[in-house]
N, C-alpha and C positions, 0 to 999 in steps of 0.2 A: 439579395444584397449581393454585392460585388466584393471580395475578398481580393485586398490589395498583395502578393505575394514579392516581396523583394527580388530583381532578376539577380543572377549570377552571374556575373563579368570575368575574365581571365585575362593574366597577363604574363609573358613568358619574362622570366629575373635571371641575373645572374648575380653571384658576391663577387664582387671585387676584391682584388689581389694586395688592398690595404685594410683587408679584415684578419681578426686574429681569431681562435678558440683555444680556451686552454683549460686545463683541470687540476688544479690544484689541491694538493692534501699533506700532512705532516704526520710525522711517527712521532713517538715519545723521545726522540734524539736531532732529528732534522725533519726540513721541508723540502717538500718537489714537486716540479709541475712537469705536465706532461701536454705538448704545445702540437696542433694539428696543420699541417700539411695544408694551408689555404690553395697554394696552387689544384691544390685536387678538386677544387671547387671550379673550376675549369668551365663546365658544361652547364647552360643553362638550362631553367625549367619551367613549367607553367605552373601557374598558382590558381586555383578559383575562389570566387571569394560572393558572400551577399554584403551589403552594407543599409544599416538605415543613420541614421544621426549621431550617434556616438559609439556602432559598434560595429565591425564585421566579423563576420562568421568565415571561416577560411575550410573549406576541406583540398585535401592537392598540396597542400601548404607544407614540406619536408625534405629534410637534409638527411640525407644518410652519410655517414662519417665510418668509412673502414678504420676499424680498428689498428690495421697496418702501417697508417699515417699520422699515427701519436707517436712523437718523439720524445722520450722522457729526458734527455742524455747522459744514458747509460746503459749500455748494453741488458747487464742484471735489473736495472729499473723497470726497461720497456718486457723485459722476460717475465719479472712478474705481477706488471701492467698488462699484460698480454693472458698470462692465468688466471688473475682476475676475473677477468672481462670473459674467460672461457671461451677465447677469440678462434678458437679450431671449430669449435660450433656454431659460435655467436658471431660472425666478422664483423657488424657494424652495430653503432649506437644511432637509433632513431631519433631525432627531433622532429617533433611537428608543430606545429603549428596551429591552433585552432580556434582561438579568438584573442580580437583587439580592442579594448575600450577605452575612453578616454574625450574629454571636449577637446571642443577642433584647435584652441588655441593653445592647447598643452603640450610640451615636449614629453610628457611622459604617459604613457599608454598601459593600462594592465591587461596582460595578456595570459590564456589560458595557455600551458604546451603539454603534449604530450610525448613524456620520453619511455625510449625502451631499453633497456640493459638487459644483456643476454636474456633476451626472448623474455622479461615481466617491463608489464608497460606499467605508467604512471602517470599522472593529470597532476601538475602544480601549476599555481598561479606565482605570476611574476611581475613586478612592476619593470619595462623597462624606459630607455631613453633613444628617443625618436628625433633625432637631429638631419635637415635637408644639408646636402652637400651639395659643389657644383656636376657631381657624376651620378646622382640618386640622393639614396639618405641614409645615416650610419646609426643602425640599432644596436646599443649597450646593455648589457644585463650583466647579474651575477647570479645566480643561482645554487645557494647549497644545498645537497641531497646530501642521507645518511643512505649509504652503500647496502646496509642492511635492508634496504625495502625494496632491493633489490635482489633479494636472497645471493647476495655475493660475501662471502666473508675476508676481510683483512688480512695481509701478510701478516707473517709474524716470522723474526728471524731472530737466528743466536739464540734457540731453544726459548724464544719468546721473550726474550732480553729488549728486542726490539718489537714495535708495536706499531702499526697504521691506523690513522684515527679513522672510527665509522663514519665522519663525516667527510665530504671533499666538497670545491667549491668551480662550479663551471663558468667561468667567466667568459665573455662573449663581446669582441667589435666587431661584429658585421657591416659591409659597405654590401648597400645591394642599390642593381642600378634594372630597371627596363629596359626594355629589347623591344627593337619593331616588331 
């Protein structure tokens, strides 16, 4: 009896400068956003995967987002953001792509993503849109998360009169190109 095991393949990829990654949230009085400095994605990295007809299983497909490269537009909000994420103890947010599945002709893939924030990991299922571009592919999606899932407590200001919502959105438009 012969067992067919999918062959693991590797690619070297880079995130292109036309990418964006934004964390959006709101309080009971206004909205805020923290943008990641995508120029920090200057390094290429290798990803490994196995493929069958409609599914890719990834290993080693991880982005480490250093918290210090998020800018919320104001020094005080940046300080609160780093306090919330416990940046001193946990300097990075880790996004790891576990799998992607979809029909070959579809631009929508159903993905599984492991997110680690402040030392706590949680797996999410997320539909993403993948579009071919002249320089590679653009991967777009929006993931609402509850920060309580990561044992984080949203900040309160002015004796609790200003409260930040537990739910934030991670929005990403990542341009990805393969390298030789």
